[in-house]
N, C-alpha and C positions, 0 to 999 in steps of 0.2 A: 431442443434442435429441429430444425426443417432442410428438408432436402434442398439444397442449390441457394443457403440463405446468406444474405450479405451482412459482414459486420457492420455496415449502418444501419444497418431493422436490429440486430440485435441490441445491441447500443441504446437505439432510441427507446425499445421493447422496455430494457431496465431500469433506464431512467425514468421512464413513466411511472412503472411500478415499483419503484422504491420511493415513489414522487406520494403515490398511496399509499403507502404503508407508513410514510413519513407522517402524513396525513391523521393517519389513526394511532401510532406508539409515541410520535412526537421522542422521540428520541433527545438526548443533550450530547452523545460521543456516541461513535462506533466503530468497528475494528475492519480493516479492509484486507485481503493476503494476497500477498504474490502481485503475479504480473499480468494476470488475465483481462480480458476485454469486461468480463464479469467485474473484476472488484474495482478496475479504471472507473465505468459508467456506471457501478455503484458509489466508487465515490466521488465523481461527479455531481451525482445528483443530492448527498447531503452537502458538496460545497455548498451550491445554490440555494442551497435550503439554513446555509451558513450554519448547520449540526458541525461541531468537533470532529474528526478525522483520525484515529488510528491505524499508520501503515505497516504492517506486522511484514519483514524480511524484508526492509527498507534498503536501499543502496545497493544492488546487487546493479552492476552499469558492464558494458562491452565499448558503451561511449560510440558504438554508431548504431547511430539513429535506425537505421534499415536490416540490422541484425541484431538479434532473431527481428522478425517484423511478426508482425507488431508490437511484440512483447518489449521489446526495449522504452519504444516509447512509452506505453502503458507506464514501466517502471518511474520513468523518468516525472512524465504526466503526475500520475501518483501521488509522489515524491513533496512533490512542489505544492501541492493542495493541500497535504496532510496537515493537521496541527500538531501530533504527534510522530516520529519516524520510529520505528523497530528496528535498528541494524541488526545483522548477526552477528557479525563481524566487524573487527576494532576497522580493517580495511574500507569494509562497507560505510563507516561511520565518516571514515576522511572523506571517504569521497562525496558524501553527504555534504560534508563542511566545504570541501572545492568547490563545490555547485551552488554557494554561499546559503544551502539552506542550515543556516545558522544554530549551533547549539544553543546558543541563550534567546533565539529567536523561534525557533521553532523545538524548544523539548522534545531533545534527541534523548531515546535510550539505547544502549548496545547492549544483546543479548548474546554474553559469549560467555564460555566458561575453557578449564585446562583440557577438560575431554572433547576427544577428536568428532562430535558430531554433527553433522553438519542440519541436523534436522532442527528448526527452530522452536519447535513446540516442544522438544527433548530439552533444547541448553535453556529455555524459561523455568523447566520444571528442575533443572539441578542448580538455577540459579534462585529462585524461590527458595528452594528448600538449604540452599547454602545460609541465605540471609541475606 
């Protein structure tokens, strides 16, 4: 990051930087995590290259596009362009379905457990271990 750097500049640099990585690595699918500008700009770059995207921690919503800003817009955009959405809770899954990010069209995966952890990495490990 640079002093007084604007979101426009960060997003543009990420999209161009990821484009160069795509040209060298040629991935079939990538994972992006969360609601940061970095994850959304990376997702856009992969989307523009027709590469499948998995969005980890998808479905978190305030339903106020301005709060938190810009994270809520990042969440909604990234979930919309993702091929796979990994929702950490059933509520997050239902929120995605209610936005017409349909289970059958988008291959949504819900990562949740009876454990009270809100950490999506821990939840995925618990779910993987339990089969």
